[in-house]
C-alpha positions as CSV (number, residue, x, y, z in Angstrom):
1,M,-8.8,-20.3,-18.4
2,A,-9.7,-23.0,-15.4
3,F,-11.7,-22.6,-12.1
4,F,-10.0,-24.3,-9.1
5,G,-12.3,-25.4,-6.4
6,L,-12.3,-28.2,-3.8
7,F,-15.0,-30.9,-5.1
8,K,-16.4,-33.7,-4.1
9,S,-14.8,-36.9,-6.5
10,R,-18.0,-36.4,-8.3
11,D,-19.6,-33.1,-8.2
12,Y,-23.3,-32.9,-7.5
13,G,-23.5,-29.1,-7.2
14,K,-26.2,-28.6,-10.0
15,V,-28.4,-30.9,-8.5
16,E,-27.8,-29.5,-5.2
17,R,-30.7,-28.0,-3.0
18,P,-30.6,-24.2,-3.1
19,Q,-30.4,-22.8,0.5
20,G,-31.1,-19.3,-0.3
21,R,-34.3,-17.5,-1.2
22,R,-35.1,-16.8,-5.1
23,S,-34.5,-13.5,-5.8
24,I,-34.5,-10.8,-8.8
25,G,-33.7,-12.4,-12.1
26,G,-34.1,-16.3,-10.5
27,M,-31.0,-16.2,-9.0
28,F,-30.5,-18.0,-5.9
29,S,-27.8,-18.9,-3.7
30,T,-26.8,-22.7,-3.6
31,G,-25.1,-22.9,-0.1
32,G,-25.9,-26.5,0.8
33,L,-28.5,-28.7,2.4
34,S,-28.1,-27.4,5.8
35,T,-28.9,-23.9,7.2
36,P,-25.7,-23.7,9.8
37,W,-23.1,-23.4,7.0
38,T,-22.1,-20.1,5.6
39,D,-23.2,-18.9,2.3
40,E,-23.5,-15.3,1.0
41,E,-27.0,-15.0,2.6
42,N,-25.1,-15.6,6.2
43,F,-21.6,-14.3,5.6
44,A,-22.0,-10.7,7.0
45,S,-23.8,-12.2,10.1
46,R,-21.0,-14.7,10.6
47,A,-18.4,-11.9,10.4
48,K,-20.1,-9.4,13.0
49,Q,-20.5,-12.4,15.2
50,L,-16.8,-13.5,14.8
51,L,-15.1,-10.5,14.6
52,F,-17.0,-7.7,16.6
53,K,-18.7,-9.5,19.3
54,C,-16.1,-11.8,20.7
55,P,-12.7,-10.5,21.4
56,V,-11.2,-13.6,22.0
57,S,-12.2,-15.0,18.3
58,R,-11.2,-11.5,17.0
59,R,-7.8,-11.9,18.4
60,C,-7.3,-15.5,17.3
61,F,-8.4,-14.9,13.9
62,D,-6.3,-11.7,13.7
63,I,-3.3,-14.2,15.1
64,R,-3.6,-16.5,12.1
65,A,-4.0,-13.8,9.7
66,E,-0.9,-12.6,10.9
67,K,1.1,-15.7,11.4
68,L,0.2,-16.3,7.7
69,A,0.9,-13.2,6.0
70,S,4.6,-13.3,8.1
71,I,5.8,-16.3,6.3
72,T,8.8,-15.7,3.6
73,L,7.8,-17.3,0.0
74,K,10.4,-19.1,-2.0
75,V,9.5,-18.5,-5.7
76,E,10.8,-20.4,-8.1
77,N,11.0,-21.0,-12.0
78,A,8.4,-17.9,-12.1
79,S,8.1,-15.8,-15.0
80,K,8.1,-12.2,-15.0
81,R,4.2,-11.9,-15.7
82,T,3.5,-14.3,-12.3
83,K,6.4,-12.2,-10.4
84,K,4.8,-8.9,-10.5
85,V,1.2,-10.8,-9.4
86,L,3.1,-12.5,-6.5
87,S,5.0,-9.2,-5.6
88,Q,2.0,-6.8,-5.8
89,P,-1.1,-8.5,-6.5
90,N,-3.5,-5.6,-7.0
91,F,-4.0,-1.9,-5.8
92,R,-4.8,-2.7,-2.2
93,D,-3.4,-5.9,-1.3
94,R,-0.3,-4.3,-2.4
95,T,2.1,-7.3,-1.0
96,M,1.3,-10.5,-1.1
97,S,1.2,-10.6,2.4
98,N,-1.8,-8.9,2.8
99,L,-3.3,-10.9,-0.2
100,L,-2.8,-13.7,2.5
101,R,-3.9,-12.1,5.0
102,V,-7.4,-11.8,3.2
103,I,-7.8,-15.2,1.9
104,E,-7.4,-16.5,5.4
105,N,-10.1,-14.2,7.3
106,D,-12.3,-15.2,4.6
107,L,-11.8,-19.2,4.8
108,G,-11.8,-18.9,8.3
109,I,-14.9,-17.0,8.4
110,G,-16.8,-18.6,5.7
111,G,-15.1,-21.3,4.0
112,D,-14.9,-19.7,0.9
113,A,-11.8,-17.4,-0.9
114,W,-12.6,-16.2,-4.4
115,Q,-9.9,-15.0,-6.3
116,F,-10.0,-13.2,-10.0
117,L,-7.0,-13.2,-12.5
118,N,-7.6,-10.1,-14.7
119,T,-5.0,-10.8,-17.6
120,E,-6.9,-8.1,-20.0
121,I,-3.1,-6.4,-19.8
122,R,-1.4,-9.4,-20.6
123,D,2.0,-8.1,-19.2
124,R,0.8,-7.1,-16.1
125,P,-1.8,-9.7,-14.7
126,I,-4.3,-8.5,-11.6
127,L,-5.3,-10.7,-8.7
128,E,-7.7,-9.3,-6.8
129,G,-10.0,-11.0,-4.1
130,L,-14.1,-11.3,-4.4
131,R,-16.2,-10.8,-1.4
132,P,-17.6,-14.5,-1.0
133,D,-20.8,-13.1,-0.2
134,F,-20.9,-10.9,-3.5
135,M,-20.8,-14.6,-5.1
136,Y,-23.4,-16.3,-6.7
137,Q,-23.8,-19.5,-7.9
138,E,-25.3,-21.2,-10.9
139,P,-24.7,-24.3,-11.7
140,D,-27.8,-25.2,-13.4
141,K,-26.9,-22.4,-16.0
142,N,-23.6,-22.7,-15.5
143,R,-22.9,-19.2,-14.1
144,I,-21.3,-17.7,-11.6
145,L,-22.1,-14.1,-10.7
146,Y,-20.3,-11.2,-8.8
147,D,-23.1,-9.4,-7.7
148,P,-22.3,-6.7,-5.1
149,S,-25.4,-4.6,-5.6
150,K,-28.3,-7.5,-5.3
151,R,-26.5,-8.0,-1.8
152,L,-26.1,-4.6,-1.0
153,T,-29.5,-2.6,-2.5
154,G,-31.4,-5.8,-3.7
155,T,-31.1,-4.6,-7.6
156,S,-29.3,-7.3,-9.6
157,K,-26.5,-6.2,-12.0
158,P,-23.8,-8.4,-11.7
159,E,-20.2,-7.0,-12.5
160,L,-18.9,-9.7,-13.4
161,I,-20.6,-13.0,-15.0
162,F,-18.2,-16.1,-15.6
163,T,-19.5,-19.1,-18.0
164,M,-18.5,-22.4,-17.1
165,D,-18.2,-25.0,-19.1
166,P,-21.5,-27.1,-19.1
167,D,-19.5,-30.5,-19.3
168,D,-17.1,-29.4,-16.4
169,Y,-18.1,-27.2,-14.1
170,G,-14.1,-26.5,-12.9
171,R,-13.3,-24.3,-16.0
172,T,-14.3,-20.9,-17.0
173,Q,-14.8,-20.5,-20.6
174,I,-16.2,-16.7,-20.8
175,V,-15.8,-13.7,-18.3
176,E,-17.7,-10.8,-19.2
177,R,-17.7,-7.2,-17.2
178,L,-20.4,-4.8,-16.5
179,N,-19.6,-1.6,-18.7
180,S,-19.4,1.8,-17.6
181,D,-23.6,2.5,-19.0
182,G,-24.8,-0.1,-16.5
183,R,-26.4,-2.2,-19.0
184,T,-23.7,-3.8,-21.1
185,Y,-20.9,-6.3,-21.2
186,E,-17.6,-7.1,-22.6
187,I,-16.0,-9.9,-22.8
188,I,-12.2,-10.1,-20.9
189,E,-9.5,-12.2,-20.5
190,G,-9.8,-13.7,-16.9
191,A,-10.2,-16.4,-14.6
192,I,-11.6,-17.3,-11.2
193,L,-9.6,-19.3,-8.3
194,H,-12.1,-20.9,-6.0
195,I,-10.2,-22.1,-2.5
196,S,-12.8,-23.9,-0.6
197,I,-12.2,-25.9,2.6
198,Y,-14.2,-28.9,2.4
199,N,-18.1,-28.9,3.6
200,P,-19.3,-32.6,4.1
201,L,-22.6,-31.2,2.8
202,S,-22.3,-29.0,0.1
203,A,-20.6,-29.4,-2.9
204,L,-20.4,-25.6,-4.1
205,Q,-19.8,-23.8,-0.4
206,G,-17.2,-24.5,2.3
207,S,-17.1,-24.5,5.7
208,G,-15.2,-22.2,7.8
209,A,-13.6,-22.6,11.5
210,G,-16.0,-20.0,12.6
211,D,-18.7,-22.6,11.8
212,A,-17.7,-24.3,15.0
213,I,-17.8,-22.5,17.5
214,L,-21.5,-19.8,16.8
215,G,-22.7,-21.6,20.1
216,D,-19.8,-20.7,22.5
217,I,-19.9,-17.4,20.6
218,A,-23.4,-16.5,21.9
219,A,-22.8,-18.0,25.1
220,Y,-19.7,-15.4,25.5
221,D,-21.4,-12.8,24.5
222,A,-24.6,-13.3,26.8
223,A,-22.0,-14.0,29.9
224,T,-20.4,-10.6,29.2
225,K,-23.7,-8.6,28.4
226,L,-24.9,-10.5,32.3
227,T,-21.8,-9.2,33.5
228,Y,-22.0,-5.8,32.0
229,A,-26.0,-5.5,33.2
230,R,-24.8,-6.1,36.6
231,F,-21.9,-3.8,37.0
232,A,-24.2,-0.8,35.3
233,N,-26.9,-1.9,37.7
234,G,-24.8,-1.2,41.0
235,G,-24.3,-5.1,41.6
236,R,-28.2,-4.6,42.8
237,K,-30.3,-7.8,42.5
238,A,-33.4,-8.3,40.9
239,G,-36.0,-9.2,42.7
240,W,-39.8,-8.9,44.0
241,I,-41.1,-7.0,47.1
242,T,-44.1,-8.3,49.0
243,L,-47.1,-5.9,50.2
244,P,-47.0,-5.4,54.0
245,D,-49.8,-7.3,56.3
246,I,-52.4,-4.6,56.7
247,D,-55.5,-5.1,58.1
248,G,-58.1,-4.8,55.7
249,M,-56.3,-4.8,52.5
250,D,-58.9,-6.4,50.6
251,D,-61.0,-3.4,51.4
252,M,-58.2,-0.5,50.7
253,T,-59.7,2.1,48.6
254,D,-58.1,3.5,46.0
255,E,-57.0,6.4,47.9
256,D,-55.3,4.2,50.6
257,W,-53.4,2.1,47.6
258,A,-51.8,5.6,46.3
259,K,-50.6,6.2,49.8
260,L,-48.7,3.2,50.0
261,Q,-47.3,3.8,46.9
262,Q,-46.7,7.2,47.7
263,T,-44.4,5.8,50.6
264,M,-42.7,3.6,48.8
265,E,-41.6,6.3,46.3
266,R,-39.9,7.9,48.6
267,L,-38.1,5.1,50.0
268,R,-36.6,5.6,46.7
269,N,-33.9,7.4,45.0
270,D,-33.4,7.2,41.6
271,D,-34.9,4.0,41.2
272,E,-32.9,2.6,43.6
273,L,-34.5,1.1,46.9
274,K,-33.5,2.3,50.1
275,G,-35.8,1.3,52.0
276,L,-38.8,-1.0,52.7
277,V,-42.4,-0.2,53.8
278,A,-42.7,-1.9,57.4
279,G,-44.0,-5.3,56.8
280,S,-42.5,-5.8,53.6
281,S,-39.7,-8.3,52.2
282,F,-37.2,-8.5,49.4
283,L,-37.4,-11.5,47.5
284,E,-34.5,-12.3,45.4
285,N,-35.5,-13.5,42.0
286,Q,-31.9,-14.4,40.3
287,M,-28.7,-16.1,41.1
288,T,-25.4,-14.2,42.3
289,F,-22.3,-14.6,40.4
290,A,-20.9,-17.1,42.5
291,E,-23.6,-19.3,41.8
292,L,-23.6,-18.7,38.1
293,D,-20.0,-19.1,38.4
294,I,-19.7,-16.4,35.6
295,V,-15.9,-15.8,35.5
296,E,-15.0,-19.5,35.1
297,V,-17.7,-19.9,32.6
298,V,-16.3,-17.1,30.5
299,K,-12.5,-18.6,31.2
300,A,-13.7,-22.1,29.7
301,L,-15.8,-20.7,26.4
302,E,-11.8,-18.4,25.5
303,R,-10.3,-21.6,25.7
304,R,-13.1,-23.3,23.4
305,I,-13.1,-20.6,21.0
306,A,-9.0,-20.6,21.1
307,M,-9.2,-24.3,20.8
308,A,-11.8,-24.8,18.0
309,L,-9.7,-22.1,16.2
310,G,-6.0,-23.6,16.6
311,V,-4.9,-21.1,18.6
312,Q,-2.2,-22.0,21.3
313,P,-3.9,-20.4,24.7
314,V,-0.9,-19.2,25.1
315,M,-0.5,-16.7,22.3
316,L,-3.7,-15.2,23.7
317,G,-2.0,-14.5,27.0
318,F,-4.3,-16.3,29.4
319,E,-3.7,-16.4,33.0
320,G,-0.7,-18.9,34.3
321,E,0.1,-19.1,30.3
322,T,2.5,-16.6,28.9
323,T,6.2,-17.1,29.7
324,G,8.8,-17.6,27.6
325,M,9.7,-21.0,27.1
326,N,5.9,-21.8,26.5
327,M,5.7,-18.9,24.0
328,R,8.1,-20.6,21.9
329,T,7.2,-23.9,22.0
330,A,3.9,-22.4,21.0
331,D,5.4,-20.7,18.0
332,R,7.1,-23.9,16.8
333,T,3.5,-26.2,17.8
334,F,1.4,-23.6,16.0
335,Y,3.5,-23.5,13.1
336,T,3.2,-27.5,12.7
337,G,-0.4,-28.2,14.1
338,W,-1.7,-25.0,11.4
339,L,0.5,-22.8,9.8
340,K,2.4,-25.0,7.4
341,P,-0.9,-27.2,6.3
342,R,-2.8,-24.1,5.9
343,A,-0.2,-22.2,4.0
344,D,0.6,-25.7,2.0
345,F,-3.5,-25.5,1.3
346,I,-3.6,-21.9,0.0
347,L,-0.1,-21.8,-2.0
348,G,-1.0,-24.9,-3.7
349,H,-4.0,-23.5,-5.2
350,L,-2.0,-20.5,-6.2
351,R,0.7,-22.2,-7.6
352,D,-1.5,-24.4,-9.9
353,F,-4.0,-21.5,-10.7
354,L,-1.1,-19.3,-11.7
355,A,0.9,-21.9,-13.3
356,E,-1.8,-22.9,-15.7
357,E,-3.5,-19.3,-16.1
358,L,0.2,-18.0,-16.7
359,G,1.6,-20.8,-18.8
360,D,4.7,-21.4,-16.0
361,D,4.4,-25.0,-15.7
362,K,7.4,-25.5,-13.5
363,L,6.3,-23.0,-10.8
364,S,7.1,-23.6,-7.3
365,I,5.5,-21.5,-4.6
366,T,6.6,-22.8,-1.2
367,I,7.5,-21.5,2.7
368,D,11.3,-20.2,3.1
369,E,11.7,-21.9,6.5
370,T,15.2,-20.5,6.4
371,M,13.4,-17.7,7.8
372,L,11.6,-19.1,10.5
373,P,13.5,-18.1,14.0
374,Y,11.5,-20.7,16.2
375,L,12.7,-23.4,13.9
376,Q,16.5,-22.8,13.6
377,D,17.2,-24.2,16.7
378,D,15.6,-27.7,15.9
379,K,17.1,-27.5,12.4
380,G,20.4,-26.5,14.0
381,E,20.5,-29.2,16.3
382,I,19.8,-31.5,13.5
383,L,22.4,-29.9,11.7
384,D,25.3,-30.2,14.3
385,K,24.3,-33.6,15.0
386,M,24.8,-34.8,11.3
387,A,28.2,-32.7,11.2
388,R,29.2,-34.5,14.1
389,N,29.2,-37.6,12.2
390,G,30.5,-36.4,9.3
391,A,27.4,-36.4,7.1
392,L,27.7,-33.0,6.0
393,E,30.2,-30.5,3.3
394,F,30.7,-27.0,4.8
395,N,28.6,-25.4,2.2
396,E,26.0,-27.9,2.9
397,Y,25.7,-26.7,6.3
398,R,25.3,-22.9,5.6
399,T,23.1,-23.4,3.1
400,A,20.3,-25.6,5.3
401,L,20.8,-22.1,7.3
402,G,20.3,-20.0,4.9
403,W,23.9,-18.5,4.7
404,E,25.8,-17.9,1.6
405,P,28.2,-20.8,0.3
406,K,32.1,-20.4,0.6
407,P,34.2,-21.4,-2.5
408,W,36.3,-23.0,-0.3
409,G,33.1,-24.8,1.4
410,N,32.8,-28.0,-0.9
411,V,34.9,-30.0,1.6
412,Q,33.6,-32.6,4.1
413,M,33.2,-30.9,7.9
414,P,35.4,-33.3,10.1
415,V,34.3,-35.5,12.7
416,A,36.0,-34.2,15.4
417,G,36.2,-30.4,16.6
418,V,33.3,-29.2,14.8
419,G,32.2,-26.4,17.1
420,N,35.8,-25.0,16.1
421,M,34.8,-25.2,12.2
422,N,34.1,-22.1,10.4
423,A,30.5,-22.9,9.3
424,S,28.8,-19.6,11.4
425,G,29.7,-17.2,8.7
426,S,33.6,-16.5,8.5
427,D,35.5,-16.0,5.6
428,R,38.5,-17.8,6.1
429,E,39.4,-20.9,5.1
430,P,38.6,-23.7,7.9
431,E,41.1,-24.7,10.3
432,Q,43.4,-28.0,9.3
433,S,40.9,-31.2,9.6
434,P,42.4,-34.1,12.1
435,E,42.9,-36.5,10.2
436,N,45.7,-34.6,8.4
437,A,46.7,-33.1,11.7
438,T,49.8,-34.0,13.8
439,P,48.8,-35.8,16.9
440,R,49.2,-34.1,19.8
441,E,52.0,-35.8,22.3
442,V,50.9,-36.8,25.7
443,G,53.9,-37.6,28.4
444,H,53.7,-41.1,29.8
445,N,52.8,-40.2,33.4
446,A,50.5,-37.4,31.8
447,D,47.3,-37.1,34.2
448,T,44.4,-36.9,31.9
449,S,41.4,-38.0,34.0
450,R,40.3,-34.6,35.0
451,R,40.2,-30.8,33.8
452,A,43.9,-29.0,33.1
453,D,43.1,-26.6,36.3
454,Q,42.3,-29.3,38.6
455,R,45.6,-31.5,38.2
456,A,48.1,-31.0,40.8
């Protein structure tokens, strides 16, 4: 059994200062040296800010997860056990696509994703996600705890205890599961996978993309609240009302003040000022929308948030961005710039973890790029160029485009006449190649300088 994570070349987790406060049982969080990083103590608050307070960041996270979940996996050299895990990881994530969606959201919000491989039933391993804010690391005790009750009720009773190798914190020695009696533990077969985005200030906790935009999220939230408050107030401005210049104001009795107040109240209706007492004036104490430039501020914040999360503005439907050509370009750019590197990162962790735990040394899990429509044009152009130069066989051309090979296809594609060749899916054999065809005879006085319909 093994524990995989992204650590520094030297693991200093055992001497790293714990970030959280000590709690029941002496357990503590070890989230790093700087409070901005996401750990189990603030993961929930980060999720609320990123997913519920800002629609732009929520949509960006949805796009990232949806795009990652939409890829088609190419699995090779997998045993029956591994295929079962990859086809239906667990009872909740009934497809690998949904598991990838969960992993990406955990990584984006907090920088950490935890996967528990339960091999208690040998022929049917289960791979399930564990909530990052329920994970507590105790490197000084060589333990990792999965303790939902501590987080939710404040009473510590870990559901799972992973005991790590004291000489190598990256390897699991024992997995213990809490029994139904709530007091005793049983040892089961299993392993824990920790996928972590590199955090320069912590060896144990990752740093998600959301860490970079918390300030922008707060500004966006304040701007939208200000807009709502102004509209809810009917657009009225706040300010002060000066008292009228009344002779002998310093000598006014309580009765005189009461009459003045009564007069002011008569000029109001439902807390809305309809008029001023003679001699009074209104002093505004807030800026206008134009002075605040709040519309442009919100637009700038939206783009900053999208940029930090690696999402193209056109994918969010921003004003002036959405065109067919822009969308197609954005898909291709998003794939090469973010999706493929992130998918390779996650799939690489899953591949190495499952290969060791399930004994599939030659297991391969990659993206099937032939199933990505926005890459087909690029690939088609490259293949056509190679075909025009005689560098491909028919079956090589067909296989590269995801088509079935043909019995006759192990022959070289001719340099000329590629557009008329049968690489597009026809079952009939290709036309006779130019080098074997009889040359067409041309008359001595034939005009070959123009199109046929232009010749005299």
